[in-house]
C-alpha positions in Angstrom: 22.6 -21.3 -54.0 19.5 -22.7 -55.6 17.3 -20.6 -57.9 14.6 -20.2 -55.5 16.8 -19.2 -52.6 16.6 -15.6 -53.7 12.8 -15.6 -53.0 13.3 -16.9 -49.5 11.7 -14.6 -46.9 14.0 -15.4 -44.0 13.8 -12.8 -41.2 16.7 -12.2 -38.9 15.4 -11.6 -35.4 16.4 -8.3 -33.9 15.1 -6.8 -30.6 12.7 -4.6 -32.6 11.3 -7.6 -34.5 11.1 -9.5 -31.2 8.9 -6.9 -29.7 6.6 -6.8 -32.8 6.5 -10.6 -32.9 5.6 -10.9 -29.3 2.8 -8.4 -29.6 1.5 -10.3 -32.7 1.5 -13.5 -30.8 -0.4 -11.9 -27.9 -2.9 -10.0 -30.2 -3.7 -13.2 -32.1 -4.1 -15.4 -29.0 -7.9 -15.0 -29.2 -8.0 -16.0 -32.9 -8.3 -12.6 -34.4 -6.5 -9.3 -34.4 -8.8 -6.3 -34.0 -8.3 -3.0 -35.8 -7.7 -1.3 -32.4 -4.9 -3.7 -31.6 -3.2 -3.2 -34.9 -3.3 0.6 -34.3 -1.8 0.0 -30.9 1.0 -2.1 -32.5 1.7 0.6 -35.1 1.8 3.4 -32.6 4.1 1.6 -30.3 6.5 0.4 -33.1 6.7 3.9 -34.7 9.1 5.1 -32.0 11.7 2.4 -32.9 11.5 2.1 -36.6 9.2 1.7 -39.6 6.1 0.1 -38.1 4.9 -1.4 -41.4 8.3 -3.0 -42.1 8.6 -4.3 -38.5 5.0 -5.8 -38.7 5.7 -7.4 -42.0 8.9 -8.9 -40.8 7.3 -10.0 -37.6 4.4 -11.6 -39.5 6.9 -13.4 -41.7 8.9 -14.6 -38.8 5.8 -15.8 -36.7 4.6 -17.8 -39.7 7.9 -19.7 -39.9 8.6 -20.2 -36.2 6.4 -21.7 -33.6 5.9 -19.8 -30.4 8.4 -22.0 -28.3 11.1 -21.6 -30.9 10.6 -17.8 -31.1 10.7 -17.6 -27.3 13.9 -19.5 -27.1 15.6 -17.5 -29.8 14.4 -14.2 -28.3 15.6 -15.2 -24.9 19.1 -15.9 -26.3 19.1 -12.6 -28.2 17.7 -10.1 -25.7 19.3 -8.6 -22.7 17.4 -8.3 -19.4 16.2 -4.7 -20.1 14.9 -5.6 -23.5 13.1 -8.6 -22.1 11.4 -6.5 -19.4 10.4 -3.9 -22.1 8.7 -6.6 -24.2 7.0 -8.0 -21.0 5.8 -4.5 -20.1 4.4 -3.9 -23.5 2.7 -7.3 -23.4 1.1 -6.4 -20.2 0.0 -3.1 -21.6 -1.5 -4.9 -24.6 -3.2 -7.6 -22.5 -4.8 -5.1 -20.1 -5.7 -2.3 -22.7 -9.2 -3.6 -23.2 -9.8 -4.1 -19.5 -10.2 -7.9 -19.9 -7.4 -10.4 -19.6 -8.8 -13.7 -20.3 -7.1 -17.0 -19.1 -5.6 -17.8 -22.5 -4.0 -14.4 -22.8 -2.7 -14.7 -19.2 -1.3 -18.1 -19.9 0.5 -16.8 -23.1 1.9 -13.9 -21.1 3.3 -16.1 -18.5 4.8 -18.3 -21.0 6.8 -15.4 -22.2 7.9 -14.3 -18.7 8.9 -18.0 -18.0 10.8 -18.3 -21.3 12.6 -14.9 -20.4 13.4 -16.3 -16.9 11.3 -13.6 -15.2 9.6 -14.8 -12.1 6.0 -14.0 -11.2 7.3 -12.0 -8.2 9.5 -9.9 -10.5 6.7 -9.1 -12.9 3.9 -8.5 -10.5 4.9 -4.8 -9.8 4.7 -4.2 -13.5 1.3 -5.7 -13.8 0.1 -3.7 -10.9 1.3 -0.4 -12.2 0.2 -1.0 -15.7 -3.3 -1.9 -14.4 -3.5 1.4 -12.6 -2.4 3.2 -15.8 -5.1 1.6 -17.8 -7.9 2.1 -15.2 -9.2 5.3 -16.8 -12.6 4.8 -15.2 -11.2 6.3 -12.1 -11.2 9.6 -13.9 -15.0 9.7 -14.6 
């Protein structure tokens, strides 16, 4: 072990860190992460652990791994239910502001493809989360 090895910030991917990392990739797809998006992230992560610690670990991980490497590792780590949970959270995040631009959609479908989930399988999730987020119906 070298002297500087103890300062290494290697992060072991876990399902919780995979969720946080996926959401960070999605939030930063437009070049910036808004405060509202960070609040959304912290609220969602609070139910599965320390949100600050998860975001810190996910941020470290995403700086060391490119998207494709992350998606490959996450696909190998996660079971089918965990993959669907992450995809559903990405849909919710994507549709939260009422505008899903093309780059966000492309990124989402790169996740579903990497996880082996077809468009036919994911469409019902997109539909129901779209209804959930259409609060204008209540005005």
